[in-house]
C-alpha positions in Angstrom: 6.5 2.4 -49.7 4.4 5.5 -47.7 1.4 2.9 -46.7 4.2 0.7 -45.2 5.9 3.6 -43.2 2.7 4.9 -41.9 1.8 1.3 -40.5 5.7 0.9 -39.2 4.4 5.0 -37.1 1.1 3.6 -36.6 2.2 -0.2 -34.9 4.9 1.7 -33.3 2.6 4.5 -31.4 0.3 1.2 -30.4 3.0 -0.3 -29.4 4.1 2.5 -27.7 1.1 3.5 -25.9 0.3 -0.2 -25.0 4.2 -0.9 -23.3 2.4 2.5 -21.8 -0.3 1.9 -20.2 1.6 -1.6 -18.7 4.0 0.5 -17.0 1.8 3.2 -15.5 1.0 1.7 -12.1 -2.1 1.5 -9.9 -2.2 0.3 -6.3 -5.5 -0.5 -4.4 -5.1 1.7 -1.0 -5.3 0.0 1.3 -7.3 -2.5 -1.1 -10.0 -0.5 -2.5 -11.2 1.7 0.4 -13.6 4.1 -1.4 -15.7 0.3 -1.7 -14.7 -1.9 0.8 -13.8 -1.7 4.3 -10.6 -1.0 4.4 -7.4 -3.4 5.0 -9.7 -6.3 4.7 -9.9 -9.2 2.7 -12.8 -8.2 0.9 -11.3 -5.2 0.2 -8.3 -6.3 -1.3 -10.6 -8.5 -3.7 -12.8 -5.7 -4.7 -9.2 -4.5 -5.7 -8.6 -7.6 -7.6 -11.4 -7.6 -9.4 -10.9 -4.0 -11.1 -7.0 -4.9 -12.0 -4.8 -3.6 -10.0 -1.4 -3.9 -10.4 -0.8 -3.9 -6.7 -3.1 -4.4 -3.0 -1.0 -1.1 -0.7 -1.6 -2.1 2.5 -0.5 -1.1 6.3 0.5 -4.0 8.8 0.9 -3.9 12.8 2.0 -6.0 15.8 -0.2 -7.6 18.4 0.6 -8.5 21.6 1.0 -12.5 20.5 3.7 -11.0 17.6 1.5 -11.9 14.7 1.4 -9.1 12.4 -1.9 -7.5 11.6 -3.5 -6.0 8.7 -4.5 -2.7 10.3 -3.8 1.7 9.1 -4.3 2.6 12.9 -2.1 0.0 15.7 -5.9 0.8 17.7 -9.4 0.4 17.1 -10.2 3.2 15.2 -13.7 5.3 16.7 -14.7 5.8 12.9 -15.7 2.5 11.6 -14.6 0.0 14.0 -17.3 -2.6 16.8 -16.6 -3.9 19.5 -17.7 -7.9 20.1 -20.7 -6.8 21.6 -21.8 -5.0 18.6 -21.4 -1.3 19.8 -19.5 1.4 18.6 -15.9 2.3 19.3 -15.7 5.8 20.8 -13.3 8.7 20.4 -12.7 8.4 24.2 -11.6 5.0 24.3 -10.1 4.0 20.5 -6.2 4.7 21.9 -7.2 2.6 24.9 -7.4 -0.3 22.5 -3.8 -0.4 21.6 -3.5 -3.7 19.3 0.0 -4.2 20.8 -1.5 -4.7 24.1 -3.9 -7.2 22.4 -3.7 -10.7 21.7 -5.1 -11.4 17.6 -7.8 -13.8 19.2 -9.0 -10.4 21.0 -8.6 -8.1 17.4 -10.8 -10.7 15.3 -13.6 -10.6 17.5 -13.6 -6.4 16.3 -15.9 -5.6 13.5 -14.2 -3.4 11.1 -17.0 -3.2 8.1 -21.1 -3.4 9.3 -20.8 0.2 10.2 -19.4 1.4 7.0 -17.4 4.2 6.9 -19.5 8.0 6.7 -15.5 9.2 4.9 -16.5 7.1 1.9 -20.2 7.0 1.3 -19.9 4.3 -1.6 -18.3 1.8 1.0 -20.0 -1.4 1.4 -21.5 -1.8 5.1 -19.9 -5.9 5.4 -19.3 -7.8 8.2 -15.9 -8.1 8.7 -12.9 -8.3 10.4 -8.4 -7.3 10.5 -7.5 -9.9 9.1 -3.6 -11.3 9.4 -0.9 -10.6 6.8 -0.1 -14.1 6.4 -4.2 -15.0 5.8 -4.8 -12.1 3.4 -2.5 -13.0 1.3 -2.9 -16.7 0.8 -6.5 -15.9 0.4 -6.1 -13.5 -2.4 -3.2 -15.3 -3.9 -5.8 -18.3 -3.9 -8.5 -15.9 -5.0 -6.1 -14.7 -8.0 -5.3 -18.6 -9.0 -8.9 -19.7 -8.5 -10.3 -16.5 -11.0 -7.2 -17.3 -13.7 -6.7 -13.6 -13.0 -2.7 -12.0 -13.4 -0.5 -11.8 -9.8 -0.3 -9.0 -8.5 2.4 -7.0 -5.9 1.9 -6.2 -2.7 3.1 -2.4 -1.0 3.3 -3.0 2.9 3.6 -0.4 5.0 5.3 -0.7 7.8 3.1 1.9 10.6 5.8 3.1 12.8 6.9 6.2 14.3 9.8 6.7 16.6 7.2 8.2 19.3 5.5 5.1 19.5 8.2 2.7 20.1 7.4 0.2 22.8 4.1 1.1 23.2 1.9 0.9 20.0 4.6 -1.3 18.3 8.2 -3.7 19.2 10.8 -1.3 20.8 13.3 -1.7 17.6 12.1 -1.0 14.1 14.6 -4.9 14.2 12.1 -6.2 15.3 9.1 -4.5 14.1 10.9 -5.4 10.5 12.1 -9.5 11.6 8.7 -10.1 11.8 6.7 -8.4 8.9 9.8 -10.1 6.7 9.1 -13.7 8.2 5.8 -13.8 6.3 7.1 -12.1 3.6 9.7 -14.1 2.9 8.0 -17.3 3.0 4.7 -16.3 1.5 5.8 -14.4 -2.0 8.5 -14.1 -4.3 10.7 -10.9 -3.2 10.4 -9.1 -6.9 6.1 -8.8 -6.2 7.1 -7.4 -2.9 7.0 -3.5 -2.3 8.2 -2.2 1.5 7.7 1.7 2.2 7.2 3.3 5.3 7.3 6.9 6.6 9.8 5.8 9.2 13.4 6.4 7.5 14.8 3.9 10.3 13.1 0.9 9.3 14.2 1.6 5.2 17.5 2.1 6.4 17.7 -1.0 8.9 15.7 -3.0 5.3 18.5 -1.7 3.2 20.8 -3.2 5.8 19.7 -6.3 5.9 18.8 -6.9 1.9 22.6 -5.6 1.4 24.2 -8.0 3.9 21.7 -11.5 2.1 19.6 -11.5 5.6 16.3 -10.0 3.8 14.9 -10.7 0.1 15.6 -8.2 -2.3 12.5 -6.0 -1.8 11.7 -2.6 -3.7 11.7 0.3 -0.9 9.8 2.8 -1.0 10.1 6.0 1.2 6.9 7.9 2.6 7.0 11.1 2.7 4.7 14.4 3.5 6.4 17.4 1.5 9.8 16.3 1.8 11.1 16.4 -1.6 13.2 13.8 -3.5 17.0 14.8 -2.8 16.4 15.9 0.7 14.3 12.4 0.9 17.5 10.4 -0.6 20.4 12.5 1.3 17.7 11.3 4.3 18.2 7.5 3.9 21.8 7.4 2.3 20.4 5.0 -0.6 18.2 5.5 -3.5 14.7 3.7 -2.8 13.3 2.3 -5.9 10.0 4.7 -5.2 9.8 7.7 -3.9 5.8 8.4 -2.8 4.7 11.9 -1.8 1.3 13.5 -1.1 -0.4 13.7 -4.5 -0.4 18.0 -4.3 3.2 18.4 -4.2 4.1 16.6 -7.2 6.1 18.8 -9.3 7.3 18.4 -13.0 10.9 19.2 -11.2 10.0 16.6 -8.6 9.2 13.7 -11.4 12.1 14.8 -13.1 14.4 14.6 -10.3 12.9 10.8 -9.4 13.7 10.0 -12.9 17.2 11.5 -13.5 18.0 9.1 -10.6 16.2 6.3 -11.7 13.7 6.4 -9.4 10.1 6.0 -9.4 7.6 8.7 -8.5 4.2 6.8 -6.4 2.1 9.1 -5.4 -0.5 8.9 -2.1 -3.6 9.3 -2.3 -5.5 10.0 -6.0 -8.9 9.8 -5.7 -10.8 12.6 -8.4 -10.2 11.8 -12.1 -9.4 15.4 -12.5 -6.0 14.2 -10.2 -5.3 10.7 -11.8 -5.3 12.3 -15.4 -3.2 15.2 -14.2 -0.8 12.4 -12.1 -0.4 11.0 -15.7 0.1 14.1 -17.5 2.8 15.0 -15.0 4.4 12.2 -16.0 4.3 9.5 -12.9 4.7 6.1 -13.2 1.6 5.3 -11.2 -0.5 6.2 -8.5 -2.5 5.0 -5.2 -5.9 5.3 -4.8 -9.2 4.8 -2.9 -10.7 4.1 -6.1 -9.4 1.6 -8.5 -12.8 1.9 -10.2 -11.8 5.0 -11.7 -9.1 4.3 -13.3 -10.2 3.5 -16.2 -11.1 6.9 -17.3 -8.2 7.9 -17.7 -6.5 4.5 -19.4 
């Protein structure tokens, strides 16, 4: 009898451990920025190969109202190259405004051949900023071809009030409608997370979802120093995710989220020691530039 009880306890512990591993979500930041050029199809495929649960990405809008995958709404001098192969300079980067460029123009700029000095492990690959629809189609085809498990897409709408009408559409409604249109036709709602630092964006999505005009994606509130309670008050609703800078995660903040059934997803966790700490604190996962390092904590 004792042996049977012990076996049952061990089986239960093994099951719980397995369940924990399954529910600790790993999001590849901009694909796998530490290993491949950020926000490119190559980076997302790399993240898929490394077994992430979710692909984290950023989107902006072009002059011809297309949704392009890019963190900045302009050509960042740190790694972008012009069509003639010369580097984009710091002085000219913000004048190369994606919202004032057609996608045909944007695609001529290279975003990987120079590499990124901030990420020495990143491979140098000639590539470009993809459209959201092309990125999703490429990833879905890659997953199907290789018999891999499906992933979620955590889409950040890069929006700031000071940039309305300059680097992005004049209204959150217009920006959101363009993104929703692309997502709705390509993915089921349960595989989409929509995040933003701009709470006006999140409030709009919540309103549209409640009205049945948008598919019911999961909403994630990105924050810097704002705590959970202040974030929830500012939003006027509980998001599925509260996503703060990882160094600001505390046991109290984890508890404040979990008490309200909100998941805590810290960004951007790159060192193995920090990954271990996030897991010990009870976060629901982490966002990282180095998905390959996560195996060290599993």
